[in-house]
C-alpha positions, 0 to 999 in steps of 0.5 A: 671552610666558611663553617669552620671560621664561623665556628671559631669566631663563635667559640672566641666570642663565647670564650671572651664572654666567659672571661668577662663573667668571671672577672665580674663580682657575682651578684647575689639576689634573693627570694623575699618571703614573709614569716609571721609577719617578719620579712626574710631574704633567702639567697637564691643559690641555696633555695630549690624548688617552691611547693604548695603547702602539703600535708606532712606526716608527723614524726613522734618525739620531735621538736615542735618546729619540726612539722614531719616529712613531706613527699615533694616530687618523690623525695621525703623532705623534713618540713621545718616551721621557721616561725617556730624555729626562730621564736617569732610571735605571730598569729596562729598558723594552720598546719599543713595537715589542716583542711584548706591549708594549702593558702596557708603558705608555701614550702621552699626546698633547700637547694640540693647542693646542701645535701639536706632534704628539708623544706622550710615553711613560709607564710607568703612569698614576696618576690625576688630582690636585688641587693642594689635595690636595698640598703644595708642596716647597721650591725645586727642586734645582739643575741641574733642567731649567727645564721641571720647574716644582716639587715636590709631596708627597702625603698618602702622602709620595710625591714628584711633579714638575710637568712643564710640557709647553709648556716642554718642547716649547719646549726647544731640545734637545727640538726637535733630534731628530737625532743 
């Protein structure tokens, strides 16, 4: 009898906590990355697994930003060079197929919920960021891609651009990898 009462009390506490969580505004957190010297914030709910940079099998007749396909945990993923896709100037990057390129960056697979087997190539992981520790910048500059959702500044005056990966993978240009 005591076990049934304890179980009911536990179920009631869990139900109350679930209701509290539902009523609270969801907190967005970001994975901060460096791409060609620029800071980008990737929403954590859009990010999948992070992999070391691995060799990508080249695919002929593709855009220069499409590096090829890589086997990540038994699944083929298209590898996207975000610096090249965004047209960011920067130092020469080492290709995933170059010897010793493991220190040249990371591959971030997109969340499987986006139903897109793709991984984006970033130069460096910069940790997690919470919007409460960032200050929103004024409206983004004209001509910025629609998948760049906003600009932020941290307490060290570094500028960050929020990159909406779901909007990126829905972009018509992103879907056209043929050259």
